[in-house]
C-alpha positions in Angstrom: -65.1 11.6 141.5 -63.0 14.0 143.1 -62.2 14.4 146.9 -64.3 17.4 148.4 -61.3 18.8 149.7 -59.5 19.0 146.4 -62.3 20.7 144.7 -62.6 23.4 147.8 -59.0 24.0 147.7 -58.8 24.9 143.9 -62.1 27.0 144.5 -60.2 28.9 147.5 -56.9 29.1 145.5 -58.8 30.9 142.6 -60.8 33.5 144.7 -57.3 34.3 146.7 -55.9 37.6 146.5 -53.3 38.0 143.7 -50.3 39.2 145.6 -48.0 39.7 142.4 -50.1 41.8 140.0 -47.5 41.4 137.4 -49.0 38.2 136.7 -52.1 39.6 135.8 -52.9 39.8 131.9 -54.9 42.2 130.1 -58.4 41.0 129.5 -59.0 38.9 133.0 -61.8 39.8 134.9 -60.8 40.9 138.5 -62.2 42.4 141.6 -60.8 45.2 143.7 -60.9 45.0 147.6 -60.2 47.4 150.2 -60.9 46.5 153.8 -62.3 43.4 152.5 -65.0 45.1 150.6 -65.2 44.9 146.7 -64.7 48.5 145.8 -64.5 48.0 141.9 -64.7 45.1 139.4 -63.9 45.0 135.6 -61.4 43.8 133.3 -57.6 44.6 133.6 -56.5 46.9 130.7 -52.5 47.1 131.6 -50.5 46.3 134.6 -47.2 48.4 135.1 -44.1 46.7 134.8 -43.2 47.1 138.4 -46.5 45.2 139.2 -47.7 48.1 141.3 -50.2 49.8 139.4 -53.2 48.6 137.7 -55.6 50.2 135.1 -58.9 48.4 135.2 -61.8 49.0 132.7 -65.3 48.6 134.3 -68.2 46.9 132.9 -70.3 50.2 132.3 -69.0 52.5 129.7 -66.4 54.5 131.5 -63.1 55.5 131.8 -60.2 53.1 133.1 -59.5 53.6 136.4 -56.2 53.4 138.1 -55.5 51.4 141.4 -51.9 51.2 143.2 -50.5 48.8 145.6 -49.6 51.6 147.9 -53.0 52.5 148.1 -53.7 49.5 150.3 -56.0 47.7 147.7 -55.9 44.1 146.9 -56.9 42.2 143.9 -58.5 38.9 143.3 -59.6 37.2 140.1 -63.5 37.3 139.5 
C-alpha cells in the first residue's frame, strides 16, 4: 500500500502549472488559467520553439486558439 503523502504529492505535481511550455507535446490535454480561473481547455496543437506561444484546439469544433505567456496565462495538464 502506498503512503497517502506520496499519492497526494504525485497528484499535486500533475496538476501543477507547466512553467516550461516547450515540454508540452501535441495531443496533450491542458487547461489555460488566468487569475486562477480556467479560461480555456483543449488539446495542444503546437508550441513555438521558444516555448512562449501555444496553439490550443478546443473540444468543440472550432478554430485553434493562440495563447502567449506574455499575456499572463498559465497552463496545466488536464
